[in-house]
C-alpha positions in Angstrom: -0.1 -0.1 -0.5 2.7 2.4 0.8 4.0 2.3 -3.0 0.5 2.8 -3.9 0.1 5.7 -2.1 3.5 7.0 -3.4 2.8 6.5 -6.9 -0.6 8.0 -6.7 -0.5 10.7 -9.0 -3.4 12.1 -8.5 -1.9 14.6 -5.2 1.2 16.7 -4.8 4.5 15.2 -3.9 3.9 16.5 -0.9 0.1 14.9 -0.1 1.8 12.1 -1.2 4.4 11.9 1.5 1.8 13.2 4.2 -0.2 10.3 3.1 2.1 7.7 3.2 3.4 9.4 7.4 -0.1 9.3 8.5 -0.4 5.7 7.3 2.5 4.6 8.7 1.6 6.1 12.4 -2.1 3.8 12.1 -0.4 1.3 10.6 1.8 1.2 13.4 -0.4 1.6 16.2 -2.2 -1.0 14.5 0.8 -3.3 14.5 1.6 -2.6 18.5 -2.3 -3.0 19.7 -2.5 -6.3 17.8 0.5 -7.7 18.4 0.4 -7.8 22.5 -3.6 -9.2 21.8 -2.2 -12.3 19.6 0.8 -12.5 22.5 -1.5 -12.9 25.3 -3.7 -15.0 22.8 -0.8 -17.5 22.1 0.6 -17.7 25.9 -2.9 -18.5 27.4 -3.4 -21.2 24.1 0.2 -21.7 22.2 -2.3 -24.5 19.8 -3.7 -21.4 18.2 -1.1 -20.5 16.5 0.0 -23.7 14.5 0.2 -22.5 10.9 -2.5 -23.8 8.6 -2.1 -25.7 5.8 0.7 -24.2 3.3 -1.9 -23.6 -0.1 -4.2 -21.7 2.9 -1.2 -19.4 4.1 0.0 -19.0 0.9 -3.5 -17.7 -0.4 -3.9 -15.5 2.4 -0.6 -13.7 2.0 -1.1 -13.7 -1.6 -4.7 -12.1 -1.3 -3.6 -9.1 1.4 -0.8 -8.2 -0.3 -2.1 -5.1 -2.0 -1.9 -4.1 1.4 0.9 -5.5 3.4 3.7 -7.6 2.2 5.2 -8.7 5.1 1.6 -10.3 6.7 1.1 -11.1 10.1 -0.5 -14.8 9.9 -2.0 -14.3 13.4 -5.9 -13.7 12.6 -5.9 -16.3 9.9 -4.8 -19.0 12.5 -6.8 -17.7 15.4 -9.8 -18.0 13.7 -9.0 -21.1 11.8 -8.1 -23.1 15.2 -11.1 -22.0 16.6 -13.6 -22.0 14.4 -12.4 -25.5 12.4 -12.6 -23.4 8.7 -9.6 -22.3 7.1 -10.8 -19.2 5.0 -7.8 -17.3 3.1 -10.1 -14.0 3.1 -10.0 -13.5 6.9 -9.9 -9.9 7.1 -6.8 -9.4 9.3 -7.2 -7.4 12.2 -4.1 -5.4 11.7 -5.6 -4.5 7.9 -8.9 -3.7 9.7 -7.9 -1.3 11.7 -5.5 0.5 9.5 -7.1 -0.1 6.4 -10.9 -1.3 5.6 -12.4 0.7 8.4 -11.0 3.9 8.0 -11.8 3.9 4.2 -15.3 3.0 4.7 -15.9 5.6 7.6 -13.2 8.2 6.2 -15.9 11.4 6.7 -14.7 11.9 10.4 -18.0 14.2 11.0 -20.1 11.0 11.0 -18.8 10.3 14.4 -20.8 12.8 15.8 -23.8 10.4 15.4 -22.6 8.8 18.2 -23.0 11.4 20.7 -25.4 9.6 23.3 -27.0 12.5 24.4 -28.3 13.0 20.7 -29.3 10.3 20.1 -33.3 10.8 21.1 -33.1 13.8 19.0 -31.6 11.9 15.8 -33.7 8.9 15.8 -37.1 9.6 17.7 -39.6 6.9 18.5 -38.6 5.4 22.0 -36.2 3.2 20.3 -33.3 4.6 22.1 -33.2 4.5 26.6 -35.6 7.6 27.8 -32.8 10.4 28.7 -33.6 12.5 32.2 -30.4 14.8 31.7 -27.1 15.1 30.6 -23.4 17.4 31.1 -22.1 18.6 28.0 -19.4 20.1 28.8 -19.9 21.1 32.2 -23.4 22.4 31.0 -26.4 20.7 32.7 -29.2 20.0 30.7 -32.2 18.8 30.9 -34.1 15.8 28.6 -34.6 18.0 25.9 -31.5 19.7 25.7 -31.9 23.1 27.3 -30.0 24.3 29.7 -30.8 23.8 33.8 -29.5 25.0 37.0 -27.9 22.4 39.2 -30.8 22.6 41.2 -33.0 21.6 38.6 -31.2 18.3 38.3 -31.3 17.9 42.1 -35.4 17.6 41.5 -35.3 15.9 38.6 -32.8 13.1 40.5 -35.7 12.9 43.4 -38.3 11.8 41.2 -36.2 8.8 38.9 -37.4 5.5 39.6 -33.8 3.5 40.4 -31.9 2.2 39.6 -30.7 4.4 36.8 -27.6 4.2 34.3 -25.2 7.1 34.1 -22.2 6.8 31.0 -20.6 8.9 29.1 -22.0 10.5 26.8 -19.0 10.0 23.9 -16.1 8.4 23.8 -16.9 5.2 25.5 -15.9 1.7 24.9 -15.7 -1.6 26.0 -18.8 -0.5 28.8 -15.8 1.7 30.8 -17.4 4.2 33.1 -20.7 2.8 33.1 -22.7 2.8 36.6 -25.8 2.0 38.1 -26.6 4.1 41.2 -29.9 2.8 43.0 -30.9 6.3 44.7 -30.3 10.1 45.0 -27.3 9.7 47.1 -25.5 7.2 44.8 -25.8 9.1 41.7 -24.9 13.0 43.5 -22.0 10.9 44.3 -21.3 9.9 40.6 -21.8 12.9 38.7 -20.3 15.4 41.3 -17.8 17.3 39.4 -17.9 15.0 36.3 -18.2 16.4 32.9 -19.8 14.6 29.5 -22.3 12.1 30.7 -26.1 11.4 30.5 -28.6 10.0 33.0 -31.1 7.7 31.4 -33.5 4.6 32.5 -32.6 1.4 32.8 -34.2 -1.3 30.6 -35.6 -4.4 31.9 -34.6 -7.1 29.4 -37.0 -9.8 28.4 -36.9 -13.1 29.5 -35.3 -14.9 26.9 -32.5 -13.5 27.9 -32.4 -14.0 31.8 -31.4 -17.4 31.3 -27.6 -16.1 29.5 -27.6 -13.3 32.5 -29.8 -11.5 35.1 -27.4 -8.9 36.6 -27.3 -6.8 33.0 -28.7 -6.6 30.0 -27.1 -9.0 27.3 -27.2 -7.1 23.8 -27.0 -7.7 20.0 -24.4 -6.5 17.8 -25.6 -6.0 14.7 -22.6 -5.1 12.0 -24.5 -3.9 8.9 -22.2 -2.5 5.8 -24.0 -0.1 2.9 -22.7 -1.1 -0.4 -20.3 1.1 -2.1 -21.5 0.1 -5.3 -25.6 0.6 -4.8 -25.8 2.6 -1.4 -28.1 -0.5 -0.2 -27.9 -1.2 3.4 -26.9 -5.1 4.4 -26.9 -6.5 7.8 -23.5 -9.0 7.4 -23.7 -10.3 10.5 -25.0 -10.6 14.1 -24.1 -12.0 17.4 -25.2 -12.0 20.9 -22.8 -10.4 24.0 -23.3 -11.5 27.1 -21.7 -11.2 30.5 -20.2 -13.5 32.5 -19.9 -13.4 36.9 -21.7 -10.3 37.2 -19.8 -8.3 34.2 -21.3 -6.0 32.0 -21.7 -8.0 28.3 -19.0 -6.2 26.7 -16.3 -8.5 26.0 -13.5 -6.3 27.4 -15.5 -6.5 30.4 -15.3 -10.2 30.6 -18.4 -11.4 28.0 -18.9 -13.5 25.8 -20.3 -13.4 22.4 -22.0 -16.0 20.6 -22.7 -15.5 16.2 -26.5 -15.6 15.3 -26.8 -17.5 11.9 -28.9 -16.1 9.1 -32.3 -18.1 10.4 -32.0 -16.5 13.7 -30.3 -19.3 15.8 -27.4 -19.3 18.2 -24.3 -20.7 16.5 -23.2 -23.6 18.6 -21.2 -21.7 20.8 -19.7 -18.9 22.7 -15.9 -17.4 22.9 -14.6 -14.8 25.0 -12.2 -11.7 23.9 -9.0 -14.5 23.6 -11.0 -17.3 21.9 -11.8 -19.8 24.5 -14.9 -21.6 23.6 -18.1 -22.3 25.9 -20.7 -24.7 24.7 -23.0 -23.6 27.5 -23.2 -20.4 29.8 -20.9 -20.9 32.8 -23.1 -19.2 34.9 -26.4 -20.6 34.1 -25.4 -23.6 32.0 -28.2 -22.4 29.0 -26.8 -23.6 25.6 -26.4 -21.8 22.8 -27.9 -23.8 20.0 -31.6 -21.5 21.2 -33.6 -19.2 18.5 -33.3 -15.6 18.9 -36.8 -14.3 19.2 -38.7 -11.9 17.1 -35.1 -11.7 14.6 -37.0 -10.7 11.8 -38.2 -7.6 13.8 -34.4 -7.1 15.0 -33.2 -6.8 11.3 -35.8 -4.3 10.6 -35.2 -2.0 13.9 -32.0 -1.9 13.5 -32.1 -1.3 9.3 -34.0 1.5 10.2 -31.7 3.2 12.6 -28.6 2.4 9.6 -31.0 4.2 7.1 -30.4 7.6 9.2 -26.4 7.5 9.2 -24.6 8.2 6.3 -21.4 8.8 5.1 -20.3 5.6 6.6 -19.8 2.1 5.1 -19.9 0.0 8.2 -22.0 0.7 11.0 -22.3 -0.9 14.2 -25.9 -0.9 16.4 -26.5 -2.1 20.0 -30.0 -3.3 20.3 -31.8 -5.2 23.3 -35.3 -7.1 23.4 -36.9 -5.5 26.8 -39.3 -6.9 28.4 -42.3 -5.6 26.8 -40.8 -7.3 23.6 -39.8 -4.1 21.9 -36.2 -4.0 20.5 -34.5 -1.2 22.0 -31.4 0.8 20.7 -28.4 1.3 23.2 -25.7 2.7 21.0 -24.3 3.2 17.6 -20.8 2.5 16.9 -19.0 4.0 13.6 -15.2 3.7 14.5 -14.0 0.5 16.8 -15.9 -2.2 14.7 -15.2 -5.9 16.1 -14.7 -8.1 13.5 -12.9 -11.1 15.3 -16.5 -12.9 16.6 -17.8 -13.2 13.2 -14.4 -14.9 12.6 -14.3 -16.5 15.2 -17.2 -18.3 14.1 -15.6 -19.0 10.8 -17.7 -16.6 8.8 -16.3 -13.4 6.9 -16.8 -10.4 8.8 -18.5 -8.7 5.2 -20.0 -12.0 3.9 -20.5 -12.2 0.0 -19.7 -8.4 -0.1 -16.1 -8.9 0.7 -14.3 -8.9 -2.7 -16.4 -5.8 -2.7 -15.3 -4.2 0.1 -11.9 -5.4 -0.9 -11.5 -3.9 -4.0 -12.8 -0.7 -3.1 -10.2 -0.1 -0.1 -7.6 -0.5 -2.6 -8.6 1.9 -5.1 -10.5 4.9 -2.9 -7.7 4.1 0.3 -8.3 6.5 2.5 -4.8 7.6 2.3 -5.1 8.9 -1.7 -7.5 11.0 -0.6 
């Protein structure tokens, strides 16, 4: 890719050099990040580093050579070891971070849609959790984003139905800094001297999901691709995320993930972030062979929201099924998508659109613009 960037005659030499430097930095960061992750995986499970058949590894190197001539084989080996499916088109984690996602989602302004305080104003219809109040850069706002005094916040806090949820309204990943205060005093302690957060209702999940984890909401991550050829939206994969031992459902918090097949049934096993497989939930014994309730409704709701998000080629949505049998949206993710759970289950993240994405990212790479 470095050669393609530097030979891009559509840009002045100065811009090409800037592109090479920017690309070098993001590639280096991705390499360091994933080297650490894979070293941890291989420390835990040395067999995951076992080479695939030579023909498969050769095909993997050849396919991804336009992006990297010194390809790390770790993604292929780990995904093949876990799933039993050795597909040379698995996207190397480093290439997704440095090449694929930033090319598909290159318009930075689209990240504004990930600010949680604005969800209910951009996406009306009670799909997202109800907001009670917000803090944006130190300013207190009510549910309609009107400026209020802290005395108003104290009054609102006294009338809430606890527990509630306190979470950052931007730059939050992996469930970090999410709290569930049980009363007004706990809430006051949490929000004192804090900025950029919101307080919202805690959704009660449907009974089907209680069998996996009762201590928190289990969410479904729906990954949606907007075709670069015809602009149509496609759900490329869906996974169910579950908490373990009282954790949140995020894999970084200790959760596990199972993939949902196209027919709405679970794929038979779940994995944690390092690839350990579970045939049943370690806390409850619930098996990962069941069908998701109202799977068609899930897809319809996800596509409805994604249809209002423009300038992003890949959108990752987190939804839950509430106690009133409604699909509710928890979060919109534009960057930092997770491809490994589809690939841990032996599926290409972009499915049938892999070649389309591959060709587009070679010819329209973010560093060529």
